[in-house]
C-alpha angles and dihedrals in degrees: 000000000000146000118186119190116191141151089268095057141280123301130178151132120283119252133016130081128349111262093017098067139016097277126166089261092054091049091051093046095051094043087051090052092050093047091047091050090052091051091050093044101049104026091207128151091232130026130190128205128187116220128193135161143196120239100262116139096252093047100097092049094049091043092055092048095048096043094050093044090057090046088053089056090054094256122139115231130209103202115204091176109194105026143128132260094249091046091057089046093057093041094060097066093034089056091042086234125167095231147333142228125207114200104211141109089211110213095358119115123268097273090066131081135166148186110236112193130217135191126224091281091059090249129125116269120262122241096264094053092044090052091053091054092050089051092051090049093051093049096045087228096167129142112188126205125260118246097268091050101051117133127248134233124227118187117215117174096168098086099095087059091046089050091051091051090051090053094048090052095056111118094232094050105093102201095180094050090053092046092051092049091067094213123191113210134183113213126203107194094173087231092289136102094296084072087064102039105039099049090045091052093047094049089052085058093051091250119153105237128206108192122215119177093347098139105108097225096128091234097124109213092207139005102304096223104104098235127139096253090058097048107065093118096057092041090057093043094052089058094042092051093043086232124173091233147332126244121208127183134178121245096276095038101237095112121066133190132175133213116213121234089257091058095255123125116265084210122253088237088060095054088081092038093057095044091047091049089056097043095044090049088059101032124039111227150092137293137215134196133159129273092261094057129102125276086229090085090057090050094050093045093051090047088062093046096256133126123247125206133177126224134194113281114275132078094251090055092049091048093049092053092043090056092046093050095037089236115188092207137010144144143136132301091242088081098277116146119196113188112176093202084071104028142303098268138089106269126182093188091058089045093053093049094047092046094050091048089051091048093048092051095045092048088212133130115253089250091054091048092052091049090054092067129079109274117239126159127210135203116201116196138159141203117213113237120238128183092256095055114101100206095183090049091051093050093046092050092050092048090051093046091057098034091131091061129072100282127182121191100178089108116014109307126314118185116196115201121185095263104015144018143208128210122197120187143147111254119245092209107037135035093253144099109240118218114194124178133178131193144150092272135031091238092053091049092047092046092050091050092050091048091053092045089052090050091051090049090052091051094048099034090235 
């Protein structure tokens, strides 16, 4: 079992020993550290924090622990209960709150949970702030409130509807065009809060919805990471229902993937490509994604006269570079759409609305739209970390081996070849090395990945 502490929060598996897993004591300790950091940072007599969670089985337990820990620190809590990551992100500034916590392990399986931490803008904390919280947690530097100064809890379960209204009011979301298109959409909500939010958004757009795994029980019917090998049920149902497309989200609804009308994957990398194509066609500007994302975004951005740049992996890194470059859209190739006109966070509701507007205007099938973009193919692999593996040594050796190529070391090692690339990095959320490759054919991408894996095995004697 695993507990991962990082500048972006704490993530781990439920149960087991304190400090080795995400136990109740670890949840309380980290919530205490976050609340203490807020008190140190803002020096206000009264602080407010917004809390929301996905539907995973451990959610209610972790929610109760975190909420009451903040109350014990004298902090008022606005409890959204079942919610989505982007919903909490928009709620923080709307409530003029001092911060937010999202209780979700995102795409990880059901035994995982996490505390993801936001600042007063509803954005993920930067590295410096995250490091301060880790330091507070390690030192147990907590000072709890006396009885007359305890915080309060206010329940507000209206924010998914508020979020939907915010999306429908975006200038580039053409509500009437979507309504007139009479789309039929199958939704896989992986039995989490996407099963609440996405169908509700679609019905507001006059879309016929076929629900698949939309009951928010937290019992995930398949691996919740929205990859092709996990999505056979929705692929079959899209064809059976003669639907225009399928929509798939992860448990906290910040990753978005589409299924074409023929049952094939649109490609999670191409979620951002299609939305960027639409936005950049309406708004001149630049785009940003991370180093592990497809070259197709660069191609589409340059087609519209914009400039593309790549950041280190991680939403906070993408957002930082987007702000610096005044990007009008950005995100990550895992299906994360960041549209600053809404907010600086990955948002599947925004992505669905932009994509459907694009589709309605193009008057194409989803298959035809996908075929209109440059074709790149990715291979996503991983190597499980063990104590004897020297990750830094592996990355250094690979950078040296390919020193004559275009090598970036801002986040792991990315090696750009003329027609393909490979990116090696240690995951922030799992004890693994990620190995992503991209090429002009699936075979070429797979072959490159296998070659690199074999080279790593030779270095490490695996």
